[in-house]
Structures are given as structure tokens and as C-alpha cells.
C-alpha positions in Angstrom: -70.4 71.9 -70.0 -73.5 69.6 -69.9 -73.1 66.4 -67.9 -72.2 63.3 -70.0 -74.9 61.1 -71.2 -75.0 57.8 -69.3 -75.1 54.6 -71.4 -78.3 52.6 -71.2 -78.4 50.1 -68.3 -77.8 46.6 -69.5 -79.7 45.0 -66.6 -82.5 47.4 -65.4 -83.9 46.7 -62.0 -86.9 44.5 -61.9 -90.1 44.9 -59.9 -88.8 48.3 -58.4 -90.9 51.2 -57.3 -90.0 54.7 -56.2 -90.5 53.9 -52.5 -87.8 51.2 -52.5 -84.0 51.9 -52.0 -81.7 51.9 -55.0 -79.1 49.7 -53.2 -79.8 46.1 -52.5 -80.2 45.1 -48.8 -77.2 43.7 -47.1 -77.2 40.0 -46.3 -75.0 38.1 -43.9 -72.7 35.5 -45.2 -73.6 31.9 -44.5 -71.3 30.0 -42.1 -70.1 27.7 -44.8 -69.0 30.8 -46.8 -66.8 32.2 -44.0 -63.1 31.4 -44.0 -61.4 29.4 -41.3 -59.0 31.7 -39.4 -56.4 31.0 -36.7 -55.2 34.0 -34.6 -53.7 34.6 -31.2 -50.3 34.7 -29.5 -47.6 32.5 -28.0 -45.1 33.5 -25.4 -41.9 32.5 -23.5 -41.5 34.5 -20.2 -38.5 34.1 -18.0 -37.7 35.9 -14.7 -34.9 35.5 -12.3 -34.4 37.3 -8.9 -31.5 37.2 -6.5 -31.7 38.5 -2.9 -28.3 38.9 -1.0 -29.6 39.9 2.4 -29.0 37.1 4.9 -27.4 34.8 2.4 -28.0 34.5 -1.3 -31.5 33.5 -2.3 -32.7 33.0 -5.9 -36.1 32.8 -7.3 -36.9 31.7 -10.9 -40.2 31.7 -12.8 -40.6 30.4 -16.4 -43.8 30.4 -18.5 -44.3 28.9 -21.9 -47.8 29.2 -23.3 -50.3 30.2 -26.0 -53.7 31.9 -26.3 -55.3 31.1 -29.6 -58.7 31.4 -31.3 -59.9 29.3 -34.3 -62.8 31.0 -36.1 -65.3 28.8 -38.0 -63.3 25.6 -37.4 -66.2 23.3 -38.3 -67.9 25.5 -40.9 -70.8 26.5 -38.7 -69.6 30.0 -37.6 -68.4 29.1 -34.1 -65.1 29.7 -32.4 -62.7 27.4 -30.7 -60.6 28.9 -27.8 -57.5 27.5 -26.2 -55.4 29.2 -23.5 -52.7 27.2 -21.6 -49.2 27.5 -20.3 -46.5 25.5 -18.6 -45.1 27.0 -15.4 -41.8 26.2 -13.7 -40.7 27.7 -10.4 -37.3 27.2 -8.8 -36.2 28.5 -5.4 -32.8 28.2 -3.8 -31.9 29.1 -0.2 -28.5 28.9 1.7 -27.7 25.5 3.0 -30.8 24.0 1.4 -31.4 22.1 -1.9 -33.1 23.9 -4.8 -36.9 23.5 -4.7 -38.3 23.0 -8.3 -42.0 22.8 -9.2 -43.7 22.5 -12.6 -47.4 22.9 -13.5 -49.5 22.7 -16.5 -52.2 25.5 -16.4 -55.2 25.2 -18.6 -57.0 28.5 -18.4 -59.5 27.9 -21.3 -60.5 25.2 -23.7 -64.0 25.7 -25.1 -66.1 26.0 -28.2 -68.7 28.9 -28.5 -71.4 29.5 -31.1 -73.8 32.3 -31.7 -74.4 35.5 -29.8 -74.6 37.8 -32.8 -77.4 39.9 -34.2 -78.2 37.2 -36.7 -78.0 34.4 -34.1 -79.3 35.7 -30.7 -78.7 32.3 -29.0 -75.2 31.8 -27.8 -73.8 28.6 -26.1 -70.3 27.7 -25.0 -69.0 24.3 -23.7 -65.7 23.3 -22.2 -63.5 25.3 -19.7 -64.3 29.0 -20.0 -64.7 32.2 -18.0 -68.4 33.0 -17.4 -69.1 35.5 -20.1 -72.0 37.7 -18.9 -70.9 37.6 -15.2 -67.1 36.9 -15.0 -67.5 37.2 -11.2 -68.9 33.7 -11.3 -65.4 32.4 -12.2 -64.1 29.6 -14.4 -66.6 26.9 -15.4 -66.0 23.4 -16.6 -69.3 22.9 -18.3 -71.8 24.7 -20.5 -73.3 28.2 -20.7 -76.4 29.3 -22.6 -77.4 32.9 -23.3 -80.2 34.5 -25.3 -80.2 38.0 -26.6 -83.4 40.0 -27.1 -83.9 42.4 -30.1 -83.2 45.3 -27.7 -79.9 44.0 -26.5 -80.9 42.5 -23.1 -79.6 39.0 -22.2 -80.6 36.1 -20.0 -79.3 32.6 -19.5 -77.6 30.0 -17.3 -74.4 28.0 -16.8 -73.6 24.8 -15.0 -70.5 22.6 -14.4 -67.5 22.2 -12.3 -65.8 25.2 -10.6 -61.9 25.0 -10.7 -60.1 26.2 -7.6 -58.1 29.4 -8.1 -54.7 27.7 -7.7 -52.1 26.7 -10.4 -53.5 23.2 -10.9 -57.1 24.6 -11.4 -58.6 21.4 -10.1 -62.4 21.4 -10.5 -63.6 18.0 -9.4 -64.6 19.0 -5.8 -67.0 21.8 -6.6 -70.1 22.0 -8.8 -72.2 25.1 -9.5 -75.4 26.2 -11.3 -76.1 29.9 -12.1 -79.0 31.8 -13.5 -78.4 35.4 -14.8 -80.0 38.2 -16.7 -79.1 41.7 -17.9 -81.5 44.5 -18.8 -80.1 47.3 -21.1 -81.4 50.6 -22.3 -80.8 49.9 -26.0 -78.0 48.2 -28.1 -75.6 51.1 -27.2 -76.1 50.1 -23.5 -76.1 53.6 -22.0 -77.3 52.0 -18.9 -77.6 48.4 -17.8 -78.8 46.5 -14.7 -77.9 42.8 -14.2 -78.3 40.1 -11.6 -77.1 36.5 -11.1 -77.7 33.7 -8.7 -75.2 30.9 -8.2 -75.6 27.8 -6.0 -72.5 25.6 -5.4 -71.8 22.2 -3.8 -68.5 21.0 -2.4 -68.0 17.3 -2.6 -71.8 16.9 -2.8 -72.6 19.1 0.2 -74.5 22.4 -0.2 -71.9 25.2 0.0 -72.6 28.7 -1.3 -75.7 30.6 -2.3 -74.5 33.8 -3.9 -76.3 36.8 -5.5 -74.4 39.2 -7.8 -75.9 42.6 -8.8 -74.4 45.0 -11.3 -75.3 48.4 -12.5 -73.7 50.7 -15.1 -74.6 54.2 -16.4 -72.8 56.0 -19.2 -74.8 59.0 -20.1 -72.0 60.6 -22.1 -68.3 60.0 -23.1 -67.3 62.2 -20.1 -69.3 60.4 -17.3 -69.4 56.7 -16.3 -70.6 54.9 -13.2 -70.4 51.3 -12.3 -71.2 49.3 -9.2 -71.1 45.6 -8.3 -72.5 43.9 -5.2 -72.1 40.3 -3.8 -74.7 39.1 -1.4 -74.4 35.7 0.4 -77.2 33.8 2.0 -76.5 31.7 5.1 -78.7 29.1 6.8 -78.4 26.8 9.9 -75.7 24.7 8.2 -73.2 27.6 8.4 -71.3 27.7 11.7 -69.6 31.1 11.6 -72.2 33.3 10.0 -75.6 34.3 11.2 -78.6 33.1 9.2 -79.9 35.4 6.5 -78.4 37.7 3.9 -75.0 39.4 4.2 -73.4 42.0 1.9 -70.1 40.3 1.2 -68.6 42.8 -1.2 -69.6 46.0 -3.0 -67.5 48.2 -5.2 -68.5 51.4 -6.8 -66.6 53.6 -9.2 -67.3 57.0 -10.9 -65.2 58.6 -13.7 -66.1 62.2 -14.6 -64.4 64.5 -17.0 -66.2 67.7 -15.8 -64.0 70.0 -18.0 -61.9 69.4 -21.1 -58.8 69.8 -19.0 -60.0 68.3 -15.7 -61.1 64.8 -14.6 -61.8 62.9 -11.4 -62.1 59.2 -10.5 -63.7 58.1 -7.2 -63.7 54.5 -6.1 -65.0 52.8 -2.9 -65.3 49.2 -1.8 -66.4 47.1 1.2 -65.5 43.5 1.7 -66.1 40.7 4.1 -65.0 37.0 3.9 -67.6 34.4 3.0 -67.9 31.1 4.8 -67.0 28.4 2.3 -66.4 24.7 2.2 -64.5 25.3 -1.0 -60.7 25.8 -0.9 -60.8 29.3 -2.3 -58.7 31.2 0.3 -55.7 30.2 2.3 -54.8 30.9 5.9 -58.2 32.3 6.9 -58.9 31.9 10.6 -62.5 31.4 11.9 -62.2 34.8 13.6 -61.3 36.5 10.3 -64.2 34.8 8.4 -66.6 35.8 11.2 -65.5 39.4 11.9 -63.1 40.4 9.2 -63.9 43.5 7.1 -61.9 45.7 4.8 -63.1 49.1 3.5 -61.2 51.1 0.9 -61.7 54.5 -0.8 -59.7 56.5 -3.3 -59.9 59.8 -4.9 -57.9 60.7 -8.0 -57.8 64.1 -9.9 -56.0 65.0 -13.1 -55.4 68.2 -14.9 -54.0 68.9 -18.3 -52.1 72.1 -17.8 -51.3 72.2 -21.5 -51.2 69.7 -24.3 -47.8 68.5 -23.1 -48.1 68.8 -19.3 -50.3 66.8 -17.0 -50.7 66.8 -13.2 -52.1 63.7 -11.3 -53.1 63.6 -7.6 -54.4 60.6 -5.7 -55.4 59.9 -2.1 -56.2 56.4 -0.8 -57.5 55.2 2.5 -58.3 51.8 4.0 -59.7 50.4 7.3 -60.1 46.8 8.6 -61.3 45.4 11.9 -57.9 46.2 13.6 -56.2 49.1 11.9 -56.3 51.8 9.2 -53.9 53.4 6.7 -53.6 56.2 4.1 -51.5 57.0 1.1 -51.1 60.0 -1.2 -49.2 60.8 -4.4 -48.7 63.9 -6.5 -47.1 63.8 -9.9 -46.4 65.7 -13.0 -45.6 64.5 -16.5 -44.2 66.3 -19.5 -44.6 64.8 -23.0 -42.5 65.8 -25.9 -40.9 68.6 -23.9 -37.4 67.4 -22.9 -37.2 65.3 -26.1 -39.5 64.2 -28.9 -41.4 60.9 -28.8 -41.2 60.5 -25.1 -42.1 61.8 -21.6 -40.5 62.5 -18.3 -42.3 62.4 -14.9 -41.7 63.3 -11.3 -43.8 62.3 -8.3 -43.7 62.5 -4.5 -45.7 60.2 -2.3 -46.4 59.2 1.4 -47.8 56.1 2.9 -48.9 55.3 6.5 -49.6 51.6 7.1 -49.8 49.1 9.9 -46.1 48.4 10.3 -44.3 51.5 8.9 -44.8 55.0 7.6 -42.7 56.5 4.9 -42.2 59.1 2.1 -40.5 59.0 -1.2 -39.8 60.4 -4.6 -40.0 58.8 -8.0 -38.7 60.0 -11.4 -39.2 58.2 -14.7 -38.8 58.6 -18.4 -40.1 56.9 -21.5 -39.0 57.1 -25.1 -40.0 55.5 -28.4 -37.7 55.1 -31.4 -40.2 54.2 -34.2 -41.4 50.8 -33.0 -38.9 50.4 -30.1 -40.2 51.6 -26.7 -38.1 52.0 -23.5 -38.7 53.2 -19.9 -36.4 53.9 -17.0 -37.3 54.9 -13.4 -35.6 55.7 -10.1 -37.3 55.6 -6.7 -36.1 56.7 -3.2 -38.1 55.9 -0.1 -37.5 56.3 3.7 -39.4 54.2 6.2 -40.0 54.5 9.9 -40.7 51.1 11.4 -43.5 51.5 14.0 -42.9 50.2 17.5 -39.3 49.3 16.7 -36.5 50.8 18.6 -33.5 48.9 17.2 -30.9 50.0 14.6 -33.4 49.2 11.8 -36.0 51.7 13.1 -35.3 53.9 10.1 -34.6 52.5 6.6 -33.7 54.1 3.3 -34.4 52.2 0.1 -33.4 52.8 -3.5 -34.8 51.2 -6.6 -33.8 51.4 -10.3 -35.9 49.6 -12.9 -36.3 49.7 -16.7 -37.8 47.9 -19.6 -37.3 47.8 -23.4 -39.7 46.5 -26.0 -38.2 45.6 -29.4 -40.2 44.3 -32.4 -38.5 41.5 -34.3 -40.0 41.4 -37.8 -43.8 41.7 -38.3 -45.1 39.2 -35.7 -42.4 38.9 -33.0 -41.7 41.1 -30.0 -38.9 40.9 -27.4 -39.4 42.6 -24.0 -36.5 43.0 -21.6 -36.9 44.0 -18.0 -34.4 44.6 -15.2 -34.4 46.1 -11.7 -32.0 46.7 -8.8 -33.1 47.4 -5.2 -30.5 48.4 -2.6 -30.2 50.4 0.6 -30.6 49.6 4.3 -31.3 45.8 4.8 -32.0 45.5 1.1 -29.9 44.2 -1.8 -31.7 42.4 -4.6 -31.8 42.5 -8.4 -34.0 40.9 -11.0 -34.0 40.4 -14.8 -36.5 39.0 -17.2 -37.4 38.6 -20.8 -40.6 37.9 -22.7 -40.7 36.7 -26.3 -44.1 36.9 -28.0 -45.4 35.7 -31.3 -48.7 37.2 -32.6 -50.4 35.4 -35.4 
């Protein structure tokens, strides 16, 4: 049959030519046209642990908090972020009063605007985690970033630097940072970035830090990333020689070289910086001056079939005084023993500074529609190094499990329990977490 005849257009296009598209160009909505939206989550998290070795000891941790975002709160397209929680800890020991401590932790309270294709300039003010270089830490101040048409960014931040402890006090340290990142294109197949941060502690020059990052993702099967921290010291530093020192470097490669095979290699080198800032605890001058820690790991996985996977991993570390290794080999079967779940079996061995030991772990997971549960058992034997008493050889058992249960559309209840027993070990723990997503 011939095609039906279309009725005449009631509003024909005006000023149109054959070299123009038939569809109108898309235009972004104006900020005052966008709705105000509140989303995030709130949680109640409770954990209790009891240790019966050498008298009954109890440890309690409670958290009540929220992490929320308010989009377009003032009609200008920005976003307000708030992340805080109340912590309470309680410890009780034999023949001692219960020690209770409470803290209010403000992780984030800031307002950000821009940073989109339509608004290449982004700024954020308040308490926030440095966006382009999170390695620079929390900032009580401002950050400004500009995005180029090709996707590269540059900017700065300035303000107080809260100490990484529960109170997050930031009145002792100030910092200023400049940063930039060059990318291949908006897809960011490769990127190179650098940042410089200078800090002052109680008004005295403290740290001059350079951070360098590189990332390369030529395909979905190959990815490389590396980050380096370099500190600069001068005559005011007592423990470090003047000049530049490589404080930390990490490098990681993930490669899926076959549809059924993949490998992950990671290596890191770390030294301790000399700081006036209270960022570390219990660091001796000798450790700051000579301490070093090198780590390397190699992991390999193989999909034997669609339902069977084998994982192998080897780790090694070395510091100024000692070295150690660990290895693990495991297999997991999915939807083989039962539907909508998996079972796994792994053997492992670890050789450390104070002990060496081997063990076996078996675990199982199962989902029932929206309910998800897991259960595991672990057995380990330890040989205490340079120890000749009755506790030279120890055998430990551990049973632990969890259950996640949705309550309605927005609530989730998570339950967790574990029991650890054996030679010189008798402890159990239980916890729950109630979450509301909105």
C-alpha cells in the first residue's frame, strides 16, 4: 500500500535551509528553572565487642550521622553539602571505671558552584575535601578551578587544614595550594597532574609538598595510575637533609590480557615527612629520619568458567628493620551449589615480624530477592617467633557473618556478628547499622 499522506504542517519552519538540522539545538535549563532537590543518607551504627581473655573487657562504638546534598538551594545551580556524625566510645576493663568519650565530627559543610560544560569555572567554600587533588586533605577555606574546552583543569585552594583526628581541629595549620591537570581529551584516556602545597603551623613555615599524578587508560582492559609525593626541606628542618626527598610513591597496573585472565600489580615506597603539624602519633626522631616502608603485590585471576573463578595473590614488604611476605590462593563458585549465591574456599600463609602462620577460609553468600547474607569460617595456626613458652604455637578460629535486610523503599538494616576463639583468644562482637536513603 502507498504510504499515508501527511497532513499539512500547521507551523512550517521559518528561515530554514537544507544545510540546517531538522531538530532544534538543545539548550541548557537556566538555574532558576531547575528544581531544588535534597538527597543523601542518614545512619545509626552500633558495635559492641567483648573480650574474655585476662578478665572481661568491653568496647562500644556508636555513630549517628548524615551525609546529604541540596541541589540548587538558592536558585543559582549550586550544591550545598553536609556530612557529620556524633561518635560515642565506651571502654570497660576489670577493676576500672568505664571510660566514655563523645565527639562531634564535621567531615564536610560547603557550598559549590559551577564546574560543568556550561560553567567552566568552579568554586567551593566551607569545609571540603580538595576535589582535584584529594591528597591535599580537608580544607577549611575556598577552592577555585577552571576547566578548559579540552577538559584540562587548573586552580588553587587556601584555608585551614584540620588535623586527622576525631575533633578535626583546624586552627593550628594553614595552607595554600596551586594545581593543574592536563588531559588528552574529555574522555581522559591519559592525564598528567601536579600540585604544590605550602603549609604553616602556628604561623611557622612547615611543609613544602609537591604531588604528581599520572594515569593512562588506553582501553577497557588496561589501566595504569601512579602518584608521587615529594617534600622540600631547608635549613630549618632538623632531621632531614636539605633539598628534595621522595616521600611516597605508589604505582598500580590492571591488565585484562585475555577475556578469562587478568592481573593487578601494585608497588609503593614510603618515608615519613618531618612536620610541625600533629599528623602522626608516636613517631620517634629516628623513624622520621631513617624510616622507610616498601610494599609490592601481585594478583592474578582466572575465570575457569562463567561460574568458577580462581584468585591468587602474593604480597611482600620491607622496612628499615625487617621484611615479610604473604600469599593466598582461592576459588569461588557462583550459582553452582545453590542459585543466587556463591561459595568460596581459600588457603593462605603469612610470615611477619613476630609470627608466621597458615590458614584456611571458607565462605558463602546468598541473596533472597533484596535480602543478602554472608557467612564465613577461618582457621589459622601461628608460630610465635623467638618464643619458647607454652604459647609458642597458637590455633585460632573465627566465625563471622552479616545480613542486609531492606525495610520498605528507603530503609536498610544491616546486622553483623563474629566469634573468635581458640588458644589465648575468646572474643565476640555484634553490630547493627540502620540506614535511610532519601
